[in-house]
C-alpha positions in Angstrom: 0.0 0.0 0.0 1.3 3.4 -0.9 1.9 6.2 1.7 -0.9 8.2 0.1 -3.4 5.3 0.3 -2.3 4.7 3.9 -2.8 8.3 4.8 -6.3 8.4 3.2 -7.3 5.3 5.1 -6.1 6.7 8.4 -7.9 10.0 7.7 -11.2 8.1 6.9 -10.8 6.1 10.1 -10.2 9.2 12.3 -13.3 10.9 10.8 -15.4 7.8 11.4 -14.2 7.6 15.0 -15.0 11.3 15.7 -18.4 10.9 14.2 -19.0 7.8 16.4 -17.9 9.6 19.5 -19.7 12.9 18.6 -22.7 12.5 21.0 -20.4 11.7 23.9 -17.9 14.4 23.0 -20.8 16.9 23.0 -21.7 15.9 26.5 -18.1 16.0 27.7 -17.4 19.4 26.1 -20.6 20.8 27.7 -19.5 19.5 31.1 -16.1 21.1 30.7 -17.3 24.4 29.3 -20.0 25.0 31.9 -18.0 24.0 35.1 -17.0 27.6 35.9 -20.4 29.2 35.3 -21.7 31.5 38.0 -25.5 31.5 38.7 -26.9 34.6 40.4 -30.5 35.3 41.5 -32.6 38.1 40.2 -36.2 39.1 40.5 -36.1 41.4 37.5 -37.3 40.3 34.1 -36.4 42.6 31.3 -37.6 42.7 27.7 -37.1 39.3 26.0 -37.1 38.1 22.4 -40.0 35.7 21.8 -38.8 32.2 20.7 -41.4 29.7 19.4 -41.4 26.3 21.1 -40.8 24.4 17.8 -37.5 26.4 17.4 -36.0 24.7 20.5 -33.8 21.8 19.3 -30.9 19.9 21.0 -27.6 21.7 20.6 -24.9 20.1 18.4 -21.2 19.8 19.1 -20.5 23.2 17.5 -23.0 24.9 19.9 -21.2 23.4 23.0 -17.8 24.4 21.7 -19.0 27.9 21.1 -20.2 28.2 24.7 -18.4 31.0 26.5 -16.7 29.9 29.7 -16.9 31.7 33.1 -20.1 33.5 32.3 -22.5 35.0 34.9 -26.1 34.1 34.4 -29.1 35.7 36.1 -31.6 33.0 37.2 -35.2 33.8 38.4 -35.5 30.5 40.3 -34.9 26.7 40.1 -36.8 23.5 39.4 -36.3 20.5 41.7 -37.7 17.0 41.2 -36.2 14.9 44.0 -37.3 11.4 42.8 -35.2 11.7 39.5 -32.5 14.0 40.9 -33.3 17.0 38.8 -32.2 20.4 40.1 -31.7 23.2 37.6 -31.7 27.0 37.6 -34.5 28.6 35.7 -33.9 31.6 33.4 -36.3 34.1 31.9 -37.0 33.3 28.2 -35.3 30.7 25.9 -31.7 31.7 25.4 -29.4 29.2 23.8 -26.5 29.9 26.1 -28.6 29.8 29.3 -30.3 26.6 28.3 -26.9 24.8 28.2 -26.7 25.3 32.0 -30.4 25.3 33.0 -34.0 25.5 31.8 -35.9 28.4 30.3 -39.4 29.8 30.8 -41.5 30.2 27.7 -43.8 32.8 29.3 -41.7 34.6 32.0 -44.4 37.2 32.5 -46.8 34.6 34.0 -47.2 34.2 37.7 -47.2 31.0 39.7 -50.3 31.7 41.7 -52.6 32.2 38.7 -51.1 30.7 35.5 -49.6 27.8 33.6 -45.9 28.0 34.2 -44.0 26.6 31.1 -40.4 25.5 31.6 -38.3 24.1 28.7 -35.1 22.2 29.0 -32.7 20.1 26.8 -32.3 16.4 26.7 -28.8 15.5 25.7 -28.7 11.7 26.2 -26.8 11.7 29.5 -29.2 11.3 32.4 -27.7 13.7 34.9 -27.4 16.5 32.3 -30.2 19.1 32.2 -33.6 17.5 31.6 -32.2 14.0 30.8 -34.1 12.3 33.6 -37.4 14.1 32.9 -38.6 11.1 30.9 -38.4 9.0 34.1 -41.0 11.2 36.0 -44.3 9.6 36.7 -47.8 10.7 37.8 -47.8 11.4 41.6 -44.2 12.5 41.8 -43.4 15.7 43.8 -42.1 18.7 41.9 -40.8 21.9 43.5 -40.4 25.3 42.0 -38.4 28.1 43.6 -39.5 31.2 41.7 -38.5 34.8 42.5 -37.7 33.8 46.1 -40.9 31.9 46.8 -41.1 28.1 47.1 -43.9 26.0 45.6 -44.9 22.4 45.6 -46.6 20.6 42.6 -47.9 17.1 42.2 -47.3 15.5 38.7 -50.7 14.9 37.1 -49.8 13.9 33.6 -46.9 12.8 31.4 -47.2 12.3 27.6 -45.5 12.5 24.2 -46.7 15.2 21.8 -45.8 16.6 18.4 -43.7 19.8 18.6 -46.5 21.6 16.8 -49.0 20.8 19.6 -48.5 24.0 21.4 -51.9 23.8 23.1 -50.2 22.3 26.2 -48.7 25.8 26.8 -52.0 27.5 26.8 -52.9 29.5 29.9 -56.3 28.6 31.4 -55.8 30.7 34.5 -55.0 27.5 36.4 -52.2 27.0 38.9 -50.2 24.4 37.0 -46.8 23.8 35.6 -45.7 22.3 32.3 -42.2 20.9 31.8 -41.1 20.3 28.2 -38.1 18.5 26.7 -37.2 16.5 23.6 -38.1 12.8 23.6 -34.5 12.0 22.4 -31.1 13.7 22.3 -31.2 14.3 18.5 -33.3 16.4 16.1 -36.8 15.3 16.7 -40.4 16.3 16.0 -41.7 15.1 19.4 -41.7 16.5 22.9 -42.1 14.9 26.3 -44.5 16.8 28.6 -44.8 16.7 32.3 -47.7 18.5 33.9 -48.2 19.3 37.6 -50.8 20.9 39.8 -50.0 23.4 42.4 -50.7 22.0 45.9 -49.9 23.3 49.4 -47.0 25.6 50.0 -44.1 23.6 51.6 -43.1 24.5 55.1 -39.7 25.7 56.0 -38.5 22.2 57.1 -39.6 20.6 53.8 -37.9 23.4 51.8 -34.6 22.9 53.6 -34.8 19.2 53.1 -35.4 19.5 49.4 -32.7 22.1 48.9 -30.2 19.9 50.8 -31.1 16.9 48.7 -30.5 19.0 45.6 -27.1 20.1 46.8 -26.1 16.5 47.6 -27.1 15.3 44.2 -25.2 18.1 42.5 -22.0 17.2 44.3 -22.4 13.6 43.3 -23.1 14.5 39.7 -20.1 16.8 39.5 -17.8 13.9 40.5 -19.5 11.6 38.0 -19.2 14.2 35.2 -15.5 14.6 35.8 -14.9 10.8 35.6 -17.1 10.7 32.5 -15.0 13.4 30.7 -11.8 11.6 31.5 -13.2 8.3 30.4 -14.4 9.7 27.1 -11.0 11.3 26.3 -9.1 8.1 27.2 -11.5 5.9 25.1 -11.2 8.3 22.1 -7.4 8.3 22.2 -7.3 4.6 22.6 -9.6 4.1 19.6 -7.5 6.4 17.5 -4.2 4.9 18.5 -5.3 1.2 18.2 -7.0 1.8 14.8 -4.0 3.7 13.4 -1.6 1.0 14.6 -3.8 -1.7 13.0 -3.9 0.2 9.7 -0.1 0.6 9.6 0.3 -3.1 10.4 -2.0 -4.3 7.6 -0.7 -1.9 5.1 2.9 -3.0 5.4 
């Protein structure tokens, strides 16, 4: 085999490996890029650009690589689902950069006490990233919303798959409910997974402290798992490249 043919074969192999690892690299890059992000709380919601629900799609590798490190984000609250270990900051509107570190509100002008609160998050394939575990939520689960310094308790009443064009689930019927939305899979898709919850009693101080402590404990565990995951992906990628290139050289001699 000529050197040119060998080089072409190695190049094709490397491209194939990077394509194979692309979903996992996206997750690892996102973990690395967002590790130094600072989340601050705010009660102020300024003018926001309106983004249609169907425009929200999973980010690709280029989006995660373009994420600016060490940013400071202004969150208006957080969403916590203890059973599936979800605990994310909530931002006003649907901003691409913000949604790589938390969830966004589709109608931030709505109030918890009288409206349907719509929260949208990404599903990237790895369970402990963003809304990855939302698909594991079931009817009857507890859901907590901290919003503009107030704490609320919801009970999940419905979970279902819908088409992305079925925006009726976001309609406001002047009822105290919450609607969580994510993609049904970590790729371009026409379907969305919906979780609906009904506002119940306001949690007491003891319950609030317990839920927040659970969230902090889960976050610490997830951070450790994420670091190991990044290291494992890099090692596996390098091994795949080195072994493959070595085999190509051997069979081309």
